[in-house]
Backbone as JSON, one array per atom type, in Angstrom:
{
  "sequence": "MFVEINGNPLAVEVMGPERAPVLIAHHGAPGLGSRSEPRASFGRLADTYRVVVFDARGSGQSGGEGPFTHEQWAADVDGLREWIGVDQVIMAGGSYGGFISLEYATRYPDRVRALVLRDTAADHAHEKLSRTNALASARIEVDVAKLDRINAGLVRDDEDLRDCWREILPLYDFNYDPANVEAKVAATPYRYATHNFAFAHNIPNYDIKHLLPSISCPTLITVGRTDWITPVSCSETIHALIPGSELVIFEESGHSPQVEQAEEWTAAVREFLTRVDQGRAPADVR",
  "N": [[91.33, 93.41, 121.11], [93.18, 90.41, 120.32], [95.08, 89.5, 117.53], [96.39, 87.01, 115.53], [99.1, 87.5, 113.6], [101.25, 86.75, 111.08], [102.54, 84.82, 112.73], [102.7, 86.08, 115.21], [101.14, 87.53, 118.01], [99.08, 90.38, 117.74], [97.94, 93.32, 119.33], [94.93, 94.71, 118.61], [92.64, 97.22, 117.5], [89.49, 98.06, 116.13], [87.63, 100.53, 114.56], [84.65, 102.19, 113.49], [82.35, 102.15, 110.6], [81.4, 98.98, 109.14], [81.51, 98.58, 106.32], [82.91, 100.7, 105.36], [85.61, 102.58, 103.77], [88.87, 101.3, 104.48], [91.23, 102.33, 106.84], [94.47, 101.99, 107.91], [96.4, 102.7, 110.64], [99.63, 103.4, 111.73], [101.54, 103.42, 114.64], [104.2, 105.47, 116.1], [107.66, 105.36, 117.29], [108.99, 102.62, 117.98], [108.93, 100.2, 120.55], [108.35, 102.12, 122.38], [106.06, 103.43, 121.56], [102.47, 103.05, 121.0], [99.15, 101.85, 120.19], [97.56, 103.84, 121.2], [98.02, 106.54, 120.46], [97.49, 106.76, 117.55], [94.86, 105.86, 117.77], [93.59, 107.97, 119.11], [94.0, 110.12, 117.32], [93.44, 109.33, 114.54], [91.12, 108.04, 115.1], [89.17, 109.98, 115.14], [88.21, 110.03, 112.62], [86.57, 107.93, 112.34], [83.89, 108.09, 111.89], [83.52, 108.04, 109.23], [85.36, 106.32, 108.09], [86.72, 102.98, 108.29], [88.66, 102.39, 110.8], [91.73, 101.05, 111.64], [93.78, 100.32, 114.28], [96.78, 99.44, 116.01], [99.12, 97.73, 118.16], [102.37, 97.54, 117.23], [104.45, 94.74, 116.33], [106.4, 93.76, 119.04], [105.92, 96.05, 120.5], [103.96, 97.99, 122.87], [101.18, 96.11, 123.87], [101.51, 93.94, 122.27], [102.81, 90.78, 120.98], [106.26, 89.71, 121.23], [107.85, 88.44, 119.27], [110.62, 88.33, 117.16], [111.63, 89.08, 113.72], [112.47, 92.58, 114.32], [112.28, 94.24, 112.06], [112.03, 96.6, 109.29], [111.0, 95.36, 107.05], [109.6, 93.19, 108.16], [107.72, 94.53, 109.8], [106.29, 95.92, 107.83], [105.24, 93.74, 106.46], [103.57, 92.77, 108.45], [101.64, 94.77, 108.51], [100.47, 94.27, 106.03], [99.45, 91.78, 106.57], [97.46, 92.47, 108.41], [95.81, 93.94, 106.71], [94.92, 91.88, 105.04], [93.6, 90.33, 106.96], [91.49, 92.04, 107.74], [90.08, 92.04, 105.44], [90.16, 93.41, 102.89], [91.11, 94.7, 99.65], [92.59, 97.02, 99.24], [94.02, 99.67, 101.22], [93.88, 102.76, 103.07], [96.88, 104.03, 104.02], [98.46, 105.06, 106.94], [100.64, 106.99, 109.03], [102.71, 108.26, 111.68], [105.83, 109.84, 112.5], [108.12, 107.36, 113.39], [106.26, 105.55, 112.57], [105.6, 106.64, 110.17], [107.86, 105.98, 108.7], [107.41, 103.23, 108.38], [105.01, 103.31, 107.01], [105.79, 104.48, 104.59], [107.56, 102.48, 103.78], [105.72, 100.4, 103.47], [104.14, 101.4, 101.38], [105.96, 101.37, 99.29], [106.73, 98.71, 99.15], [104.36, 97.29, 98.83], [102.76, 98.38, 96.64], [100.34, 98.12, 95.17], [98.46, 97.78, 97.08], [97.83, 100.08, 98.37], [95.71, 102.69, 98.72], [95.72, 105.38, 99.39], [97.98, 107.66, 101.02], [98.89, 108.85, 104.16], [100.94, 110.9, 105.91], [102.84, 111.9, 108.81], [105.04, 114.09, 110.3], [107.68, 112.84, 109.65], [110.33, 110.95, 107.98], [112.45, 110.15, 105.14], [114.88, 109.02, 105.2], [117.91, 108.5, 107.17], [119.02, 110.94, 107.78], [117.86, 112.71, 109.48], [118.77, 112.13, 112.0], [121.24, 113.43, 112.6], [120.34, 116.05, 112.31], [118.39, 116.23, 114.33], [119.9, 115.81, 116.65], [121.55, 118.06, 116.64], [119.55, 120.02, 116.93], [118.56, 119.33, 119.47], [120.75, 119.8, 121.16], [121.0, 122.5, 120.84], [118.81, 123.57, 122.03], [116.98, 125.98, 123.84], [115.26, 125.44, 125.78], [115.72, 123.27, 127.57], [118.62, 121.85, 129.17], [120.16, 119.34, 127.69], [121.0, 116.05, 128.73], [123.73, 114.76, 127.4], [124.79, 112.17, 127.25], [122.56, 110.52, 127.77], [120.91, 111.29, 125.65], [122.45, 110.41, 123.45], [122.56, 107.7, 124.0], [119.89, 106.77, 123.82], [119.36, 107.43, 121.17], [121.18, 105.88, 119.8], [120.37, 103.34, 120.27], [121.17, 101.97, 122.6], [120.21, 101.59, 125.14], [119.93, 100.25, 128.46], [117.97, 98.76, 129.81], [114.42, 98.49, 130.52], [113.92, 100.47, 132.45], [116.05, 102.21, 132.1], [115.46, 103.04, 129.52], [113.09, 104.43, 130.04], [114.14, 106.52, 131.61], [115.85, 107.82, 129.78], [113.97, 108.55, 127.88], [112.36, 110.35, 129.31], [114.23, 112.37, 129.46], [114.42, 113.5, 126.87], [111.82, 114.18, 126.15], [110.86, 116.84, 126.77], [111.52, 118.26, 124.49], [109.7, 117.89, 122.47], [107.11, 119.12, 122.25], [105.24, 122.03, 121.13], [104.58, 123.96, 123.04], [106.04, 123.92, 126.17], [105.33, 121.85, 128.85], [105.94, 120.77, 131.92], [104.39, 119.04, 133.54], [102.86, 117.69, 131.68], [104.84, 116.28, 130.38], [105.62, 114.46, 132.39], [103.26, 113.03, 132.61], [103.19, 111.74, 130.14], [105.48, 110.16, 130.35], [104.68, 108.41, 132.35], [102.58, 107.09, 131.07], [103.66, 105.65, 129.0], [104.39, 102.55, 127.37], [107.11, 100.47, 127.94], [109.53, 98.88, 126.0], [112.42, 97.85, 125.75], [114.17, 96.23, 124.18], [113.06, 96.13, 121.62], [113.14, 98.83, 120.92], [115.95, 99.25, 120.95], [116.84, 97.57, 118.85], [115.6, 98.75, 116.63], [116.8, 101.3, 116.56], [119.53, 100.81, 116.6], [120.01, 99.09, 114.46], [118.06, 99.29, 112.32], [117.62, 102.08, 111.67], [120.24, 103.19, 111.02], [120.6, 102.12, 108.48], [118.56, 103.06, 107.01], [117.16, 104.39, 104.2], [115.17, 105.37, 101.81], [114.78, 107.1, 99.78], [115.27, 106.91, 97.04], [113.24, 105.31, 96.19], [110.88, 106.69, 96.41], [109.88, 108.24, 94.17], [108.43, 106.29, 92.83], [106.03, 105.99, 94.1], [102.69, 106.2, 93.56], [100.18, 106.68, 94.53], [97.68, 108.96, 95.91], [99.07, 111.3, 98.15], [99.43, 112.69, 101.33], [101.33, 114.87, 103.26], [102.13, 115.84, 106.46], [103.33, 118.15, 108.94], [104.77, 119.54, 111.9], [105.79, 122.9, 112.46], [107.92, 123.43, 114.28], [109.06, 120.98, 114.75], [111.48, 119.01, 116.22], [112.77, 116.57, 115.86], [112.16, 115.2, 113.47], [112.57, 117.3, 111.32], [111.02, 120.02, 109.41], [112.35, 120.11, 106.96], [112.76, 117.42, 106.34], [110.21, 116.51, 105.66], [109.8, 118.13, 103.48], [111.62, 117.06, 101.68], [110.46, 114.52, 101.2], [108.09, 115.38, 100.01], [109.07, 116.58, 97.69], [109.91, 114.37, 96.29], [107.83, 112.5, 95.95], [105.57, 112.15, 93.46], [103.05, 114.55, 92.8], [102.34, 114.82, 95.47], [101.1, 116.29, 98.54], [101.85, 118.89, 100.83], [101.46, 119.97, 104.11], [102.07, 122.36, 106.51], [102.09, 122.88, 109.94], [101.88, 125.62, 111.89], [101.96, 126.14, 114.64], [102.89, 123.93, 116.04], [104.85, 121.22, 117.33], [106.32, 118.15, 117.2], [103.89, 116.94, 117.06], [101.35, 117.72, 115.5], [98.82, 116.61, 115.26], [97.89, 116.57, 117.77], [98.5, 119.08, 118.94], [97.46, 120.98, 117.19], [94.86, 119.98, 116.74], [92.22, 120.22, 115.59], [92.67, 121.6, 113.17], [94.52, 119.91, 111.93], [93.07, 117.49, 111.7], [91.0, 118.38, 110.04], [92.45, 118.93, 107.71], [93.36, 116.37, 106.97], [90.92, 115.04, 106.65], [89.76, 116.52, 104.56], [91.56, 116.01, 102.49], [91.26, 113.2, 102.21], [88.59, 113.08, 101.51], [88.69, 114.17, 98.95], [90.19, 112.17, 97.75], [88.35, 110.06, 97.91], [86.44, 111.04, 96.19], [87.74, 111.03, 93.85], [89.16, 113.21, 92.97], [91.91, 115.13, 91.9], [94.73, 116.92, 93.38], [95.11, 119.29, 91.87], [92.58, 119.98, 91.12], [91.43, 121.38, 93.14], [93.21, 123.14, 94.27]],
  "CA": [[91.43, 92.01, 120.74], [94.49, 89.98, 119.82], [94.99, 88.85, 116.23], [97.65, 86.36, 115.15], [99.57, 87.98, 112.3], [102.61, 86.28, 110.78], [103.11, 84.09, 113.85], [102.89, 86.92, 116.39], [99.87, 88.17, 118.38], [99.04, 91.84, 117.75], [96.8, 93.96, 119.97], [94.28, 95.43, 117.51], [91.32, 97.81, 117.7], [88.84, 98.46, 114.89], [86.58, 101.52, 114.79], [84.0, 102.7, 112.3], [81.39, 101.28, 109.9], [82.0, 97.78, 108.57], [81.72, 98.64, 104.88], [83.6, 101.95, 105.01], [87.02, 102.4, 103.37], [89.72, 100.93, 105.62], [92.45, 103.1, 107.11], [95.36, 101.38, 108.9], [97.3, 103.72, 111.18], [100.79, 102.83, 112.43], [102.12, 104.32, 115.64], [105.64, 105.7, 116.04], [108.51, 104.99, 118.42], [108.99, 101.2, 118.35], [109.41, 99.98, 121.91], [107.81, 103.19, 123.21], [104.75, 103.8, 121.07], [101.37, 102.1, 121.07], [97.99, 102.23, 119.39], [96.79, 104.91, 121.84], [98.12, 107.8, 119.71], [96.65, 106.75, 116.35], [93.45, 105.73, 118.14], [93.09, 109.3, 119.43], [94.04, 111.03, 116.17], [92.68, 108.81, 113.4], [89.79, 107.66, 115.56], [88.24, 111.07, 114.82], [87.7, 109.79, 111.27], [85.82, 106.67, 112.35], [82.52, 108.31, 111.43], [83.51, 107.87, 107.78], [86.3, 105.28, 107.69], [86.95, 101.85, 109.2], [90.01, 102.7, 111.26], [92.41, 99.94, 112.31], [94.99, 100.71, 115.01], [97.36, 98.24, 116.62], [100.47, 97.79, 118.7], [103.26, 96.81, 116.33], [105.27, 93.64, 116.87], [107.43, 94.21, 119.96], [105.53, 97.3, 121.16], [102.7, 97.97, 123.58], [100.73, 94.83, 124.4], [101.67, 92.88, 121.27], [103.87, 89.81, 121.19], [107.61, 90.2, 120.96], [108.64, 87.6, 118.37], [111.31, 89.07, 116.12], [112.54, 90.21, 113.78], [111.9, 93.91, 114.4], [112.78, 94.92, 110.86], [111.03, 97.3, 108.49], [110.37, 94.37, 106.18], [108.63, 92.43, 108.95], [106.63, 95.41, 110.21], [105.45, 96.16, 106.65], [104.51, 92.49, 106.22], [102.5, 92.7, 109.44], [100.57, 95.65, 108.02], [99.73, 93.58, 104.97], [98.68, 90.73, 107.23], [96.26, 93.11, 108.95], [94.94, 94.25, 105.57], [94.28, 90.63, 104.64], [92.69, 89.93, 108.03], [90.29, 92.88, 107.74], [89.33, 91.58, 104.29], [90.05, 94.37, 101.78], [92.22, 94.68, 98.69], [93.38, 98.23, 99.39], [93.82, 100.46, 102.44], [94.56, 104.04, 103.28], [97.97, 103.77, 104.97], [98.78, 106.29, 107.67], [101.6, 106.82, 110.11], [103.5, 109.41, 112.09], [107.16, 109.62, 113.04], [108.61, 106.07, 112.9], [105.15, 104.96, 111.85], [105.72, 107.14, 108.81], [108.86, 105.14, 108.04], [106.79, 101.96, 107.99], [104.01, 103.63, 106.0], [106.53, 104.62, 103.33], [108.04, 101.14, 103.42], [104.58, 99.63, 102.98], [103.72, 101.94, 100.08], [106.93, 100.98, 98.26], [106.8, 97.25, 99.06], [103.04, 96.78, 98.47], [102.13, 99.55, 96.01], [98.98, 97.87, 94.7], [97.58, 97.66, 98.24], [97.69, 101.39, 99.02], [94.78, 103.59, 98.04], [96.2, 106.73, 99.68], [99.02, 107.66, 102.04], [98.86, 110.02, 105.04], [102.17, 110.91, 106.7], [102.92, 112.98, 109.78], [106.3, 114.3, 111.0], [108.48, 111.65, 109.39], [111.5, 111.15, 107.13], [112.68, 109.08, 104.17], [116.23, 108.48, 105.41], [118.37, 108.71, 108.55], [119.67, 112.24, 107.93], [117.24, 113.43, 110.59], [119.51, 111.86, 113.23], [122.17, 114.54, 112.84], [119.55, 117.27, 112.47], [117.72, 116.24, 115.63], [120.91, 115.97, 117.69], [121.9, 119.48, 116.63], [118.43, 120.76, 117.51], [118.47, 119.04, 120.89], [121.84, 120.46, 121.88], [120.83, 123.95, 120.71], [117.55, 123.97, 122.65], [117.0, 126.91, 124.96], [114.23, 124.97, 126.71], [116.37, 122.46, 128.59], [119.99, 121.42, 128.89], [120.02, 117.9, 127.51], [122.07, 115.15, 129.13], [124.22, 114.24, 126.12], [124.96, 110.72, 127.34], [121.24, 109.9, 127.62], [120.48, 111.55, 124.28], [123.17, 109.54, 122.53], [122.24, 106.3, 124.28], [118.58, 106.43, 123.26], [119.42, 107.55, 119.72], [122.02, 104.81, 119.25], [119.82, 102.03, 120.61], [122.08, 101.37, 123.57], [119.66, 101.64, 126.49], [120.3, 99.03, 129.17], [116.78, 98.01, 130.2], [113.22, 99.33, 130.42], [114.05, 101.64, 133.32], [116.96, 103.14, 131.43], [114.71, 103.63, 128.41], [112.2, 105.41, 130.65], [114.95, 107.66, 132.04], [116.3, 108.53, 128.58], [112.77, 109.11, 127.26], [112.03, 111.54, 130.09], [115.23, 113.41, 129.16], [114.22, 114.18, 125.59], [110.42, 114.53, 125.93], [110.58, 118.28, 126.74], [111.83, 118.84, 123.18], [108.73, 117.49, 121.46], [105.9, 119.94, 122.1], [105.36, 123.45, 120.79], [104.58, 124.6, 124.35], [106.6, 123.0, 127.15], [104.58, 121.69, 130.09], [106.58, 119.66, 132.66], [103.39, 118.07, 134.01], [102.5, 116.88, 130.52], [105.96, 115.37, 130.17], [105.55, 113.38, 133.37], [102.11, 112.19, 132.28], [103.59, 110.89, 129.02], [106.43, 109.17, 130.86], [103.92, 107.4, 133.1], [101.67, 106.36, 130.19], [104.39, 104.95, 127.93], [104.78, 101.15, 127.58], [108.54, 100.39, 127.6], [110.02, 97.61, 125.45], [113.74, 98.36, 125.36], [114.83, 95.42, 123.15], [112.53, 96.58, 120.34], [113.73, 100.15, 120.66], [117.37, 99.13, 120.64], [117.04, 97.01, 117.51], [115.18, 99.74, 115.63], [117.72, 102.43, 116.47], [120.9, 100.36, 116.36], [120.13, 98.33, 113.22], [117.21, 99.75, 111.22], [117.78, 103.48, 111.27], [121.49, 103.48, 110.3], [120.51, 101.65, 107.09], [117.28, 103.52, 106.45], [117.2, 105.41, 103.15], [114.33, 104.91, 100.71], [114.49, 108.26, 98.92], [115.29, 106.51, 95.64], [112.0, 104.59, 95.88], [109.71, 107.54, 96.55], [109.24, 108.61, 92.9], [107.56, 105.22, 92.34], [104.75, 106.03, 94.8], [101.73, 106.84, 92.65], [98.9, 106.95, 95.19], [97.59, 110.28, 96.53], [99.87, 111.34, 99.38], [99.41, 113.9, 102.15], [102.44, 114.95, 104.21], [101.88, 116.88, 107.44], [104.47, 118.31, 109.84], [104.78, 120.73, 112.74], [106.87, 123.83, 112.1], [109.07, 123.37, 115.19], [109.44, 119.58, 115.0], [112.92, 118.95, 116.43], [113.39, 115.27, 115.58], [112.05, 115.03, 112.01], [112.25, 118.69, 110.97], [110.26, 120.32, 108.2], [113.15, 119.77, 105.77], [112.56, 116.01, 106.02], [108.94, 116.42, 104.95], [109.98, 118.78, 102.18], [112.29, 116.08, 100.83], [109.45, 113.54, 100.78], [107.18, 116.09, 99.11], [109.75, 116.8, 96.4], [110.19, 113.1, 95.62], [106.61, 111.76, 95.63], [104.84, 112.94, 92.47], [101.7, 114.98, 93.12], [102.07, 114.83, 96.91], [100.72, 117.56, 99.16], [102.54, 119.17, 102.09], [100.81, 120.96, 104.97], [102.9, 122.66, 107.67], [101.29, 123.45, 111.03], [102.79, 126.64, 112.4], [102.03, 126.17, 116.1], [103.05, 122.55, 116.48], [106.14, 120.57, 117.28], [106.29, 116.84, 116.56], [102.55, 116.34, 117.13], [100.24, 118.6, 115.12], [97.55, 115.91, 115.45], [97.5, 116.87, 119.15], [98.63, 120.5, 119.26], [96.49, 121.68, 116.34], [94.05, 118.81, 116.42], [91.11, 120.51, 114.68], [93.21, 121.94, 111.85], [95.14, 118.71, 111.35], [92.0, 116.56, 111.32], [90.31, 118.95, 108.89], [93.31, 118.76, 106.53], [93.34, 114.95, 106.6], [89.58, 114.7, 106.18], [89.55, 117.16, 103.26], [92.38, 115.25, 101.55], [90.65, 111.89, 101.97], [87.34, 113.31, 100.77], [89.05, 114.3, 97.53], [90.58, 110.84, 97.29], [87.11, 109.3, 97.73], [85.71, 111.58, 95.05], [88.57, 110.89, 92.66], [89.66, 114.5, 92.53], [93.34, 115.37, 92.08], [95.0, 118.2, 94.05], [94.97, 120.42, 90.96], [91.17, 120.31, 90.97], [90.95, 122.22, 94.24], [94.25, 124.06, 94.75]],
  "C": [[92.86, 91.69, 120.31], [94.29, 89.17, 118.54], [96.36, 88.28, 115.89], [98.01, 86.78, 113.73], [101.02, 87.53, 112.11], [103.29, 85.66, 112.0], [103.31, 84.87, 115.11], [101.55, 87.58, 116.75], [100.0, 89.69, 118.42], [97.79, 92.31, 118.47], [96.18, 94.94, 118.97], [92.94, 96.01, 117.98], [90.78, 98.26, 116.35], [87.68, 99.38, 115.22], [85.94, 101.88, 113.46], [83.11, 101.68, 111.6], [82.06, 100.13, 109.16], [82.32, 97.9, 107.09], [82.42, 99.91, 104.42], [85.01, 101.64, 104.51], [87.9, 102.19, 104.6], [90.96, 101.8, 105.66], [93.23, 102.37, 108.2], [96.37, 102.43, 109.34], [98.38, 103.07, 112.04], [101.37, 103.84, 113.4], [103.62, 104.49, 115.43], [106.38, 105.02, 117.17], [108.43, 103.51, 118.8], [109.62, 100.98, 119.72], [108.96, 101.04, 122.88], [106.38, 103.54, 122.84], [103.73, 102.69, 121.25], [100.22, 102.62, 120.24], [97.23, 103.41, 119.98], [96.85, 106.21, 121.05], [97.31, 107.76, 118.42], [95.17, 106.53, 116.65], [92.85, 107.12, 118.39], [93.0, 110.18, 118.19], [93.2, 110.53, 115.01], [91.3, 108.29, 113.8], [88.74, 108.73, 115.3], [87.59, 110.86, 113.45], [86.82, 108.56, 111.19], [84.34, 106.85, 112.04], [82.38, 107.99, 109.95], [84.34, 106.68, 107.32], [86.34, 104.17, 108.74], [88.41, 101.92, 109.6], [90.57, 101.53, 112.07], [93.67, 100.49, 112.97], [95.49, 99.49, 115.76], [98.71, 98.57, 117.23], [101.35, 96.94, 117.8], [104.0, 95.7, 117.08], [106.37, 94.21, 117.77], [107.12, 95.5, 120.69], [104.2, 97.13, 121.89], [102.38, 96.62, 124.16], [100.95, 93.67, 123.44], [102.83, 91.96, 121.6], [105.21, 90.33, 120.71], [108.47, 89.26, 120.13], [109.31, 88.47, 117.32], [111.07, 88.47, 114.75], [111.8, 91.54, 113.83], [112.43, 94.77, 113.25], [111.65, 95.65, 110.16], [110.29, 96.32, 107.58], [109.29, 93.6, 106.93], [107.45, 93.3, 109.35], [105.71, 95.73, 109.04], [104.64, 94.91, 106.32], [103.37, 92.32, 107.22], [101.33, 93.6, 109.06], [99.76, 94.94, 106.95], [98.94, 92.4, 105.52], [97.4, 91.28, 107.84], [95.28, 93.47, 107.84], [94.18, 92.99, 105.14], [93.26, 90.18, 105.68], [91.39, 90.73, 108.01], [89.47, 92.66, 106.49], [89.12, 92.57, 103.17], [91.28, 94.26, 100.89], [93.15, 95.87, 98.85], [93.04, 98.94, 100.69], [94.38, 101.86, 102.26], [95.62, 103.76, 104.34], [98.37, 105.07, 105.61], [99.79, 106.0, 108.77], [102.36, 108.09, 110.4], [104.82, 108.99, 112.68], [107.72, 108.29, 112.52], [107.5, 105.3, 112.18], [105.08, 105.45, 110.42], [106.78, 106.38, 108.03], [108.19, 103.87, 107.51], [105.71, 102.19, 106.94], [104.66, 103.79, 104.63], [107.05, 103.27, 102.86], [106.88, 100.31, 102.83], [104.16, 100.09, 101.59], [104.68, 101.55, 98.97], [107.01, 99.47, 98.09], [105.49, 96.63, 98.56], [102.24, 97.87, 97.74], [100.69, 99.34, 95.58], [97.97, 97.81, 95.84], [97.24, 99.01, 98.87], [96.82, 102.31, 98.16], [95.21, 105.05, 98.2], [97.16, 106.62, 100.86], [98.94, 108.96, 102.83], [100.05, 109.92, 105.99], [102.16, 112.08, 107.67], [104.31, 112.98, 110.44], [107.22, 113.08, 110.86], [109.62, 111.98, 108.44], [111.67, 109.95, 106.21], [114.1, 108.52, 104.26], [116.66, 108.82, 106.83], [119.11, 110.03, 108.75], [119.1, 113.03, 109.1], [117.98, 113.18, 111.91], [120.46, 113.0, 113.57], [121.42, 115.84, 113.08], [118.94, 117.34, 113.87], [118.73, 116.41, 116.77], [121.35, 117.42, 117.79], [120.81, 120.31, 117.27], [118.34, 120.56, 119.01], [119.53, 119.81, 121.68], [121.72, 121.98, 121.84], [119.59, 124.46, 121.44], [117.78, 124.92, 123.82], [116.02, 126.47, 126.06], [114.82, 124.2, 127.87], [117.83, 122.25, 128.21], [119.99, 119.89, 128.87], [121.24, 117.16, 128.03], [122.54, 114.42, 127.86], [124.36, 112.73, 126.15], [123.62, 110.0, 127.15], [120.71, 110.09, 126.2], [121.14, 110.57, 123.31], [122.83, 108.08, 122.75], [120.88, 105.91, 123.68], [118.61, 106.49, 121.75], [120.23, 106.42, 119.07], [121.46, 103.42, 119.52], [120.7, 101.28, 121.59], [121.54, 101.46, 125.0], [119.79, 100.27, 127.14], [119.11, 98.14, 129.53], [115.59, 98.96, 130.12], [113.33, 100.58, 131.29], [114.99, 102.67, 132.71], [116.28, 103.81, 130.25], [113.76, 104.7, 128.93], [112.97, 106.69, 131.01], [115.41, 108.5, 130.84], [115.13, 109.21, 127.87], [112.34, 110.39, 127.97], [112.99, 112.69, 129.74], [114.9, 114.19, 127.9], [112.78, 114.64, 125.35], [110.15, 116.04, 125.95], [110.82, 118.94, 125.38], [110.68, 118.71, 122.19], [107.62, 118.51, 121.2], [106.22, 121.38, 121.75], [105.43, 124.28, 122.08], [105.01, 123.58, 125.39], [105.8, 123.02, 128.44], [105.17, 120.5, 130.85], [105.58, 118.61, 133.15], [102.96, 117.14, 132.87], [103.59, 115.86, 130.21], [105.87, 114.18, 131.12], [104.36, 112.46, 133.1], [102.45, 111.25, 131.13], [104.57, 109.81, 129.46], [105.68, 108.04, 131.56], [103.06, 106.53, 132.18], [102.37, 105.49, 129.16], [104.65, 103.49, 128.29], [106.22, 100.94, 127.08], [108.94, 98.98, 127.19], [111.42, 97.88, 124.88], [114.41, 97.55, 124.24], [114.36, 95.84, 121.76], [113.13, 97.92, 119.96], [115.18, 100.02, 120.22], [117.61, 98.58, 119.24], [116.71, 98.04, 116.45], [116.25, 100.83, 115.45], [119.16, 102.02, 116.21], [121.07, 99.72, 114.99], [119.31, 98.9, 112.06], [117.56, 101.15, 110.74], [119.11, 103.75, 110.57], [121.47, 103.07, 108.83], [119.27, 102.15, 106.37], [117.49, 104.64, 105.44], [116.4, 104.87, 101.96], [113.99, 106.06, 99.76], [114.41, 107.85, 97.45], [114.01, 105.8, 95.21], [110.77, 105.5, 95.85], [109.1, 107.98, 95.23], [108.31, 107.53, 92.33], [106.2, 105.21, 93.03], [103.77, 106.84, 93.95], [100.39, 107.14, 93.3], [98.87, 108.38, 95.72], [98.28, 110.28, 97.89], [99.77, 112.7, 100.05], [100.53, 113.81, 103.18], [102.16, 116.11, 105.16], [103.05, 116.95, 108.42], [104.3, 119.58, 110.66], [105.99, 121.59, 112.45], [108.09, 123.69, 112.99], [109.45, 121.94, 115.57], [110.97, 119.49, 115.1], [113.55, 117.67, 115.9], [113.27, 114.86, 114.12], [111.63, 116.39, 111.46], [111.55, 118.83, 109.63], [111.04, 119.93, 106.94], [112.99, 118.32, 105.38], [111.26, 115.81, 105.25], [109.03, 117.07, 103.58], [110.68, 117.85, 101.2], [111.3, 115.04, 100.31], [108.52, 114.17, 99.74], [107.78, 116.27, 97.72], [109.89, 115.51, 95.6], [108.95, 112.29, 95.26], [105.77, 112.6, 94.68], [103.42, 113.28, 92.94], [101.37, 115.02, 94.59], [101.74, 116.24, 97.39], [101.41, 117.69, 100.51], [101.79, 120.25, 102.85], [101.67, 121.12, 106.22], [102.03, 123.36, 108.71], [102.19, 124.34, 111.89], [102.93, 126.66, 113.91], [102.08, 124.77, 116.67], [104.52, 122.15, 116.45], [106.0, 119.26, 116.53], [104.88, 116.25, 116.47], [101.44, 117.31, 116.76], [98.88, 117.94, 115.28], [97.02, 116.11, 116.86], [97.45, 118.39, 119.36], [97.75, 121.39, 118.39], [95.5, 120.65, 115.8], [92.95, 119.12, 115.4], [91.61, 120.79, 113.27], [93.8, 120.72, 111.16], [94.08, 117.73, 110.87], [91.25, 117.07, 110.1], [91.12, 118.76, 107.61], [93.29, 117.32, 106.05], [91.99, 114.58, 106.02], [89.33, 115.28, 104.78], [90.34, 116.42, 102.18], [91.71, 113.92, 101.21], [89.31, 112.0, 101.26], [87.62, 113.45, 99.29], [89.49, 112.97, 96.94], [89.32, 110.01, 96.99], [86.35, 109.75, 96.48], [86.51, 111.52, 93.75], [89.09, 112.19, 92.11], [91.15, 114.64, 92.85], [93.54, 116.7, 92.78], [94.77, 119.41, 93.16], [93.53, 120.85, 90.8], [90.7, 121.31, 92.02], [91.96, 123.26, 94.7], [95.06, 124.6, 93.58]]
}
């Protein structure tokens, strides 16, 4: 369905029982991502939670009215919360969706019941780390011009974004499968203007580390051990700054433990949220 949120139509799907606690999951990769990933991963929890997934403003099938700022994307999340009719939500997001989840938790603290993060960062230091990792990869020899163009938000059009995306996709998974890369390239919805704004304007100014100690809701941080783009050190920084947060590292995953270790990742999220529902703190069980 399409829902008008803050003057822009968003493609939205809702799964799970009507009166269950609401979980809003934000996809990553603005201009490349869509609701398909959080639908697959958080949809596993729709037996217990009312799961809301959507294409963010400027991504997937949603409308492309700007601005494509973190402030606007966080405001859109709150618009969805209001639309679904609850005072608080479980906020979840991976990769760039984790950026927006953190932004939402710091901008709308009273609206967040719990926070679930996956392979994300609290500042733009991961840019240098990921470039170093890409150039050091023994898996492929990366075209530096394409790597720098996609990272700087300087792609020329949707076809160029597709070409640059294909270049870096082999770096993401724990096990490299060229056929899987091509399947992802074919399935991706390309919106180059959104991508360019996010990477040219948002990321260079992204640093909310100083705000993380103010997050008081239960927080779970998950990350794949070999994540090249938001390495484990980024999650460790978040963990150190959010009081009482929990960190789970998945040893046989890259950037997507929700896919590569799906059962273990889902079990970790479900166990965490069960404790949240029961009002138990981490110290009660670990």
